[in-house]
Every structure is written in structure tokens, then in C-alpha cells.
N, C-alpha and C positions, 0 to 999 in steps of 0.2 A: 222144789221150786214154789208150790206152792206155802207150808213153810215160811220162809221170804218174805212172799208177797206179806204173808198175817203180819209179822215180824214188825217188816217196813209201814205198815197201816197199822200198828199197833202203838210204832215211838211217832208218828203224826199226830194220833189223838192225844196223847203225853205232851207232846211241844204245842199242841193247838189249845190245851187247859192250862200247863203251865203258860202263855204269854197272856190267855186269859184277867189273872190270878194277877200277872206282871201288874199290866193295866189299872185294873182293878185299885193294887197298891199301893201302883204308882201315883194314882189321884187323892187319897188318902196320904199318903207322905208329901205332900205339895202341901195340903189345907195345916198338915200340923206343923211345917216348916210357916206359910208363911203365918202362922199366927201361933208366933212363938212356941211351937210343940204343947200349944193349950189341951186340952186333956177332950178326949172324945165326943163328949158332952154337948161341947160348946160348936163343935163343925153344925153347918146347917145339913143333915142328912138327905132329905127331899131330895136339895139342890146335886149334893153330893151324889146318891143314884142315881138319879136322870143321868146326869153326866158322866157317870161310869157304864150307865148300857150305851146313850148313846157312842161312845168312846168305843166299846168292845165291837160292838159293830163295825162302824168305820173304820176303825184299826184290824180290821181281821183283815177287811175286804182290800186294804192296801197293801197289807201284808202276802194274801194270795197273789196279786198283782205284780209282788217281788218274788213270787218262788219260795219264800220262805221257806214252806211244803214239800215242796222239791227237791229241796239240794238237799245231798245226802250231811251231817252234820259235821262227820270229821272230815271231810275234802272241802269242807267253805275256809275262803280264805276272806285278806282285807276287803277286798273289792264285792263278795258278799256280805259284808259284815257290814259297807259304806252305804249300802242299799237298802238295808234293816233300820238303819239311824234313820238312814234318809223318808220312810217308809212313815216310820212314825213320826215326822216333824210335820211329818203334809199332813201327818193327819189331825196333828192335833190341832192347823189349821183349819183344815176343814169340819172341825164340832163345834169350833167357836165359827164359821161362816154359816153352817147353820141353826146354830142355837140366835144367830140373826135374823136372819132371815123367817123361821120359825117363833121367833119371840119363845125358845126354850125355857124351863127355867133350871139355867145351867148354870155354871161356874165363867168367872173373866176370863177374858182371850189372854191375860198373863197366868193366871193359872192354868191352862188348858198348854196354851207353852211350856213351862215348868213341867205341869206332867208330862209332855212328848218328852222332853229329856231326860224325866227318872223312866219313863219305860223304852228309851234306845238305849241309856247305859246298862240298864238292864236285863232285855233281852240279849243286846249282845255278852254283855260281859256272862251270862249262864252257860252261853255258847261256846266262847271263850273255853270253857271249863272243863263240859261235857268235852270236848273236842279234844282237851290235854289230858287229862285225863283217860281217853278211848286209845289217846296212840304211845301212851307212856305205859298201858299197861298189857299193851303187846307183848309177847312172850318173842323177845329181842335174839335172834341168831348167832352165834360168838361170830366174831371178826372172821376168823379162815373159812368160816360157814358160806359168808356171803363173797360175790365180786369186788375187787376193789375199783373202784371209779374216779377217776379224776377228767371233769368238769372245763372245757373251755371255752371263756367266755362268762361275763362274772353283768354281764346284761338281764333285760325282764324276762328273755327264754329262761336263761340259766334259773332265775330265783321259782319261777313254777315250776321248772326240772327236779328242784332241790325240796321243792316246798312236798311238789307229786311223789318223790322218792321218800320223806320223810310221814309222808301221812299214810303211804299206801302198796311202797315198795320197797317197807324199812328191812324185811328179811331177804330181799333180793338181793342190793347194795351197799356196799359200804364208800359215807363218798369223804376219800383220801383227802381233797382238796379243790380251789378251781384257778383258772391262769386267765390271766385279760391280758393287755397291749398296756393298758389307761394305768401310767405310772401314777395317779392321785389313787386310785384305788386297793392300791400291796398297801397289804397287813391289816387291810378290814377284814371283814368277816358278812356274808349273805347269809341268815338264816340258820347260824351258829358255824359257819364253813370259811375255814382260813382262804384269802385269794394268794398266791403263794409264789406269783411271781407271770413273768411275761411268758411270751413263745419263747425264748433262748434255756426258756425253763424247765423245757416239758421233758426233755431225754431224765435230765436230774431225780426229778421228780419222781417221775415212771421207775424210775431205780430203785431211787431209795426207798421209795415205798411201796413197791410193790405193786404196781399198777397192771391188771389185767384188761382191764373197758374201757376208754372213752368216749367222752359225749361232747362232741364239735355240735354250740346251740348256737351261736353267730349266723343267724340268717342274712343279715343287712351287710354284707364283706363285698368287696371287691373279687374277681376269681384271683386277681395275684399274691393277693393276700391267702388267700381259699388255697391255692395251690400251696404254696409255703408253708404254711404250717399244716396243711394234711401231710408234707412230703417231710415233718418232724415228727409227724405223730408216727407215720408209715414207720419210722429207725428204731418206734420200744416196741413194735411189734405187741400192741396190746392191742383188742378187738376194739373197731372203728366203727363211732355209728356218729348220722349227722341230720342234722335241720334243714330243709329245702333251702333256697333262695328262696328271695325275699318273694320274687314274684310269682312262685310254685310255692309256698305258705297255703297250707290247706287249714282253711280258721273254722269248719267244724269238727271237726277235731281237739282232743287238747292236745299239751304239748307232747306228751311223752309216745302219742300215737306218730306223728309229725315225725319221728326219729325216725334215720332209715338206714342202711346200710348205705359204706360208702361206696359207690361207685366211679370207675374210672375218667366219667367224664369230669369230677369232680375234682381228679390228682391233674387232668391238661390243662386247665386252669384256663378256659375259653371265654372268653368277654360276652355276657347275654346281647341276641340280633334286635337294632331296631329297627323298625318295616315302617314302610307307610302303607299305614293301612285306608287308607283312602283309597290309593293307587288302585290296590288290590278288592278292591269294594268294589270297585267301578268296573274294574273287568269281570267279574262273577257271579256279582249279587242279582239274582232273577232270572239269569242264564241257563242255558246247558251246560253241564261242563261234563266229556266223558272220561275216563282214566281209563289208561287196560294197563295190562301188568295190578289190579288193584286190591288183590289179595296177598301182594307182595309185601315186603316191609316201608321200600318209600313209597309204591302205591298204597297203600294202608293208612300210612301218613297223610299223603295229599291228601285224599282220601275226607279225613278227620278234619287236616286243618281249613279245606274249601268248604266244608261245610259250616263252618263259623262265618262264613262271609254272603250265607242265606242265595245261597242259589235256587234255581225256581226247580232243577232236577239233575241227578245224577244217575248218569251211564256207568257201571262197573265193570267193567271185562277182565276176566279171567282167566286161562285155561283150568287150574285147581281150582275145586266146587271148595271144599274144606275148609280155604286162605279165606274164598270169596263169601261163602257163607256167614263169618262171621265177622266180617267189615258190615257185610249187609244188616245184623242181627243189631250192631252194634252202634252204626247209622241209626236207622230206624227207631233205636228205643231210646238216641239221645236229641235227634232232630225228625220229630214228628211234622212240623209242616213241608217238608223239604222228599220231594216224591226221589223214594229211589229205586234201582232200576241192577239191579244185579242179572248179570248173562253171560252164562259157562259159552266161552268161544275160544277161539284160535284167532291169531291174527297173521296167521301163516292162509287160512281161506277168504281168498278175497269173498268170495260170492256173498259169503257170510260177515263181513266186515260191512260191505255194501249195505245189505239187509239192514243190520242194524240203523247204519248213516243216515240210511231213507225214512226210516222209523221214523231216531230221535232228533234226526239235524243239529246236532252240536254247536253250541259257539264257541268253545274254547274245547280243545284236544289236548291232555298230557299223557306222554304215551312214557310209558316206563317200565312197559314187557321186553324183558328180553335174556336170553341164558347168561349168567354172568360169572360162571366159576368157572375159571380161569384154565386147571384140572383135568374138571372135565370135558369141558369143549377141543385141549386141548388133545383127550382121546377121541372125539366125535365132530370132530371139523364140519362135516357137513349140516349138524344142529344147528350148529352158533350161524352159521352161513341162511341156511331155509328160517329161521323164525331170525334172530336179528337183521338180518340185512333186508329178505324180501318181506316178510315181517310190517317190520317199518318201510318201504314200500306200500305193499297193500294200503297200509293204513295212510301216508305222505297220500296218495291216490286218489281216497274214498276223501280227506277235507277238503283236496282239490275240486274235486265232481261235484259234495254239494256244500260248495262253499262256508267254509268254517271260518271263522273269522281271525284264530290264531293257535298254530299245532306247536307242541312245546318235546323235544328228545331231551329225555335225560339221558346225558352222555358220561362218561368215565375219564377220569385224567389217562387211564390202560389205552385209550384213543392216540396218546402221546405218543411220537416213534412207536409204535407200537411192538413187543416182540411174543408175543402169542394171537392167537387163534382169536379170540375173543375180542383184546384188542382193536384189531385190523375190522374184524364183521363192522364193530362201532365209530371204528374211522367212517368204514364206509358210508353209516347209517348217518354221520354228520357232510360228507360231501351230498348223497341224496337233497339233505333236505337245504343245501346252499344252492343245486341247482334249481332245484324246484323253487325252490323263493322267485326264481328271478323268471319264472312263465307263470305264476301263477299271484290269485288276485289274494289267498293265504297267507297270513304274514306265519314262517315255516322258523322258529328259532332251535336253537339247543343250549342245555345246559350241562357244563361239565365238573367233574365233581370229583373227588377222591374217595375215601374205605369211609365207612359209617358207623358207626357204633354199634353195636347189638345187632347188624343188621343179620338176615338170614345170611348163614355161612360165612362170617364173619370172625376175627380171630377171639373177640372177646367169648361170645358163646363159648368156643372151643374150646380155653382156656379156663373159664370156668365151671366146664363138665372133668377135664380133665383135672384138674383140680379138685374136684369133691372125690373124684376116685382115687388121690391121691399121688398123681401124678403116676409118671413123666409128665412138661408143659414139653413140647414140639414148638420149636423153632429153627425153620427150616434156613437160618444164617444171621450171626451174632451182629451182622452191622445193616439189615436190611433196616431197611425205613420206609414208611407211610406217611401220607396225609391225611388225619382222620378227622372228620364230623361225627355229632350226634346227629338223628332221625330228624326229630325237630330242627334241627339249625338248618341240615339242605334244603330239606323241603321251603318251611320258611323263606332261606333264601333262594333256591325253585319260582316260589310265588311272586317277588318281588322281582326276578330277573324279566319276569315275564312282561312282566307293565311295562317296561322297556322297551320293549320290541319293536321292531319298524319292520323285520325281515332281514333275514340271513344271520344271522350274528350269531356266535359263539357266545355265550356268556359263559366266562369262566369264577371261578368263586375261589374268595382269597382263603384255603386250608388253615390258614398259620403254620408254626412251625414244626415238619416230619417231627417223626415221632419215630423212636426204635421199637423194634415190636421186642427184641431184648425185654430195652429198660421196660413195654408195654407187660408183658410176662413175670417178671420181678415186680411188680407193682398190685398187680391182680392177686400173686400168692399172697404179701405183704398185707395186703387190705382182707384179707379173709384170717389174718389175726397167726401165720404161719411165718418159716426163713425158708426160702431158697438153699436149696441144697441139702438143708437141715432136714424142714417136715418134706418140703417138696423138690425133688431133683428139674434140672430142665437138662433137655437131650438138643442137642443140634444135626439136624437131619436134613442139610443141604436141600438147597435149589429147586424148587419143580420144575418138571417143563413149562418153558412158556414165560416163569414170572422174573421179572426183575428184583434189580436186589436196590435200584431206586426210583419211586414214579418222577415223569417231570408235569407239567399242568400244562405248558403251553408247549407246540412245537417250534421248530428250530426259525423258521420261514416267518412265524406269527410275529407282527407286535403288539402291544396289549395299548387297551385306551379306553380309561376310566371312565364312571357314571355317577351319580349323584347317591350312589351309596358306597361304602365305602370299600365292604367287603367285593364290590361284582367288577368284573373288566369284562370286555370285549375282545376277543380275540381279530384279529387281521381280517376282512374278509375274505371267503378263496376267490379264483378266476376261474371255477372252474362250471360248466357247460351241462346243459342237462343232455344232450348229445355226448359227451366227454360221459356222463354216468350214465348213459344207455347202451354202449362199448364196453364200458367195464362191468352191469350186470349182463351183456352178454356172455360173458365169458366165465361169467358165477354159474347162470343157466345152464350154460353143458357142464358145468364142473358137477352140480348136483341130480344129474342126468346118470352122470355114468356112478350107481350105486357101489360099484367094484375097485371104482380109484383106491389108490395110495394117498396114505395122507403125506406124504412124499410132495405129490402133485398137488394135491389139493393147494400145497402152502406155497409151491413155487407160483398159479394160480394164482393166490389170495397178494401175493406180491407184483406183478402185472398191473392188477387193482390198487392195492394199497403199496405205491413206491414205498412209501417210507416204513412198512414192515421190515423187521429183518429178526430173526431168530437170535435167540439170547447169543450162541455161538458166537453168531456173526458179529454178534453188537461185541463180545467181546474181544475177537478178532481185530474189526477196525478201531476199537479203545487201545488197545495193545499195539495196533499199529501206530497210531495218534500220540500214543505215549513215547515210542521209540523215534519216532521224526522230531516230536518235540527232543528231545535225548539226546537226535544228531544236531540238531539245530543249535542245541547250546552247544553242544563239544566243538562243533566248528565258531560257532562265533566265538567260546573264549579262547581257542586254538590261532583264530586271526587275531584276535587283541593281543596273545602272546607274543604272535607272529612281528604281531605293528611295534611295542615294545622292546625286541630283538633289534629291528629297525633301525627304528630309533636310538636304541642303543649302541648299534655301527657307529652312526652318523654321526655319536655324540665322540665316537675315541676317532674315526677319521677327521674330521672338525681339531680335535687337540694335537693330532701329527700331522694336520699342515699346519699347527699354529709353531709348532717344533723346528719342520724346516722354514720354517718365516723369521722365525728368529736366528734359525741359524745362519741364514743367507744375511 
């Protein structure tokens, strides 16, 4: 390390000396040029010497301001060279200005300007020569030992990538070409690299040129086009890397550091969310905000995004201390002006919740604490009832008691016509908040959405682990579908929906098109540069207890009302009263008192509380019955139509007979 530092320091000294010599030489060259190359004896020596001394001081000041001696010569680009030339021209004018102000005996403005031009040309020229020599004297590995790279895009980012590879990563990558949809660019070159065609040529180019790595360098592109091009790239089997979208671009890093692995979110092609930040800021700025389940996937992202709107205080509640500690450290490091209170507590503990609310007096509460794993809750249904239903009930009552302005429940699409205990408990939570809103000053609302990509327990992290181990990737059913959102996208819409609240609403988020889990698995395998069933097997394991084949967003009896945001809707208000809810809660209280109660009886009791709750077998039987009824009805209608046709035919024949008889008469 010390040797490297000494080497860099020595290089800077050499460049500094060369630049001084160039400045002096440029002034001498200027005098020779303007005096028709006459002998040096005819040049005004004192005037020239004074000019050179002043010029060296001024030029070096400006060259340092333009970071000439901080940049590494081999990595310099046209941008740096332009800066150096500009520094020289500015310096020449400053020398002239100083001469006029202090009446120094130096050369004329015309001579100063020409000397500045000569200095700029020579200074840039010798640096280009050094870069060329350094780049071309590097021992380049044979093509077979380097990754064969195809670059998607032929814009500024692609140009930077090509430059970076040719100057510093030449031994890692062999660029076979570029792809761009702009027809005008076809057959052109960027830094000597040919543009080979458009997106439709990607598969052919990859096959012909044996591409094993693709860089997607278009950051400013629609989600639809990104999805289409990435889908084509996936078919090549090459390893994919991508620049983030323009809104996520990290300017502090160079272009190669910004490149990342392609995530499933890129392939899904969802459009970015547009928010009304003013309304969100009005709700959160300088307020005390309490978040339950703050260490979880949704809870922690809620914390991050809420912090951007500068609340006065954030109260983070979670029973799991490790995750809570992580988000506390992160927020305290990034938002030093916000008071962060991280509290280990369970929403089940009514007295503890009341103590926290009394002390902190929150203005807004986001309730994300819940047991959410469907199969685990099928095996431990009492825990789901205790935590989800009565935990929510405790927090709801605290909000009412301590005059919280707004309470936002994080709900789920599994609450719609639930086929599992977890979904049924979340539906019960929705009923609690809708009933409580009718008797409280607090505005109680829920936001319902589907699965979030990358959240704890979701399929994406599971698939990634399975792929890393070499498979198999397990899918419960080949036709199972789910609605998906990214975690930031879901949280953004939760915050936006909370600004529309008047009380009692269930906000439903537009999740886009449902995604087949099987297709998701295939995409993740391909994104890893592997092939399904060749490198990684896919195993169909069968639906788990309580698992639906398809998820729904709205209950059948609910309507859908639009809001000012295209992705947020409001379900039809429920007529349920607090009296109805209390009766339902009494049934559940009796249920959780009996630890020896059977799972079957728990489900029977839950069906009394949530009428739309049906186990998957019941739902399948109803669906089969509905299909049979539809089939029978169709057959009956066809039979009736056939009978009508026979009757018509008989009538026609009868008419014909009558006509014959009449004719005979």
C-alpha cells in the first residue's frame, strides 16, 4: 500500500513538472509564431520571463481546481480533457487581467490567448498519448479466457461502460457488440465496438458470437420495454446485469458500480408509483408516528419511507429484538434529527400497549404486526387469533382511548373469501376497524394488498436459496397464481392511501396482473444464468394446507370505488356494528381459553365469526357443485332448444299435411 501511494505521488510530481515545461514552451512558441519564427535573441526576454512566471502560478492554480493531479491518467475521458483545456483558456485570460490591473510587464492579450491555446493542446495531447500507451501495453488475455459480453443500449451509459472496460477491465471482458433499437445507429460504432442490431437480433447475436454475459445499460426506459427486452435476454442463457432505473440511479458511483444483477422486479415490468408527496408530508411531518411490527419486511420499509417526511418522533414496536435493533440503527444513522424510540413489546399485552400510547401520544399509527405464514398458522391457529385478532383489538382500543388521529391496518388479499386461518383472522381485523370507526373519533382504515416480493417468507428468497443449492425449486402447483408488489411499492401506496382516509375504508391496491408462481420460478432460474430442468430441476409438491390456487382482492359483496390515485380503490363500506364485533370476539375469547381445543373446532368457531371463511376442500366442493350446476343448466337449455326445434319441425309437417288434404278436397 505504501509503495502504491509513493508511486502515485511520484507520478503526480512528474506530471506537474511536465505541465510547467509545457506552459513555458507554449509562451516561447507563441513568440516564435507571432514573430515569423525569428531567432530567440529578438524576443523580449524580460517580458517573456515575467509572463511565464505569472502564467505558471496562475495555470497551476486553475489546473488544481480542475483536479488535474487527482485524476488517474489511464482512466481520463473527454470530459476531463475538456476541463483541462478550459482551465488553460481561463488561466490565459486571468494572466492578461492581472497584467492590466497591476501594470506588469507581460505579453499582450493576443499573445496570452494564443499561449493558452497551445498549452491546452499540448497538455491534453501528451495525456492522450500516455493513456494510449498504458492501455495498449497491458498484456491482454486471449479471447477464450475473457467473458464474451453483449451490451444492450448504445447511449451515454453504454459509452461509459465500453470506455471503462477498455481501460481497466480489458482482461475480464471481450465486448462482442452493442444492441440498440434506434435504426439510425445500426452499423455504427462506439469506441470501436459495432452496433449489431435491435432487440429482435439479441438471441441470434448471442448464439452466433457465443455470448455468456449481457449488460443492460438503458436506465431511462419504460417498464414495458424493459420487461420485453429482459425477457428476450433471459432466453439466451447468458448472465444478466442491469443499470437501475433512472429514479434509482446512484450518481456517486461510476457506471460499472451501478450495474447490478437483474431482479425479478425488473422482469415483472411494473410501472413506477407516482405519489402526492404534499398530502403525505402534511399527515406525517412534525408528528409522532407509531409503527407496530416495525422490524418486519413491511414495517421496516414503512419506517424508512415515513422518516423521509420528517416526523418529530418515530415509535417502533416489535416483539423480535434483532430486526428491531437493525432498523433502529439504520434510522438513527440516516435521520439524526428524528427522535427514534425502539420498544420491544407485544401487541398482545394490553397493559404494555396502553403504557406506550400514554407516554408517546402518537398522531398516526401504522399496524403491521401480525402472524402471516399460512401453513404455520394452520398448525397453530390459536396463536394467529391471539396475535392478529386480539393484538389488533388492543392497538385499536389504545388509539381510541388516547385520541390518535388515524389508524392504518396492513391487511392482505388473503382476507378475501379466506380459505385459511391467517386470512380469516385478517378479515376479522378488518371488521374490527370498520366497526370501531363508527363509534370513535379516530379514523380507522385498512389497506389490502397481495404478496410482496422479497418479504420474509415469500417465495422469491426461498427460490433463490434453492437455486444457490442447486435445486430443486419447489412449486406447490403449476397453475397457482399470486398478485405481487415490491416492498417499496406497497409501502408507498399504503402511505398514499392513508392520506385519503375519512374513516372506515378498506383501501384496495391495484396489484397489476396475477403472476404464475411456476413462471416466477422459471424466470429466477434463468436470471441466474441457468436452465430449468437442465441445471435446476423444478418439483411440484402440491398445495399446502389452507393455500388457495388463486387469490382474490375483493369480496364478492363488495363494490369498488376509485380515488384520486389510479392504483388505489375503496371497497364498499361494511354495515357491521361494534355490538356485532363484540359478540364475535366473545366466541374467540372462549376459543383461546381452551388450550386443548382441537384445530377442527377452532375452525368451526372461526367460521361462525367470519362467514366468508371456507376451508379449501369446502371451496373446491362448492366450485365443483357450481360447475356441475352450470353444466346441467346448459344441457337443459340445449335440450329445451332441441325440443323446440322438434316441435317446430312437427308443426311444419302438420301444416304440409293440412295443405295436401285441402288440395284433395
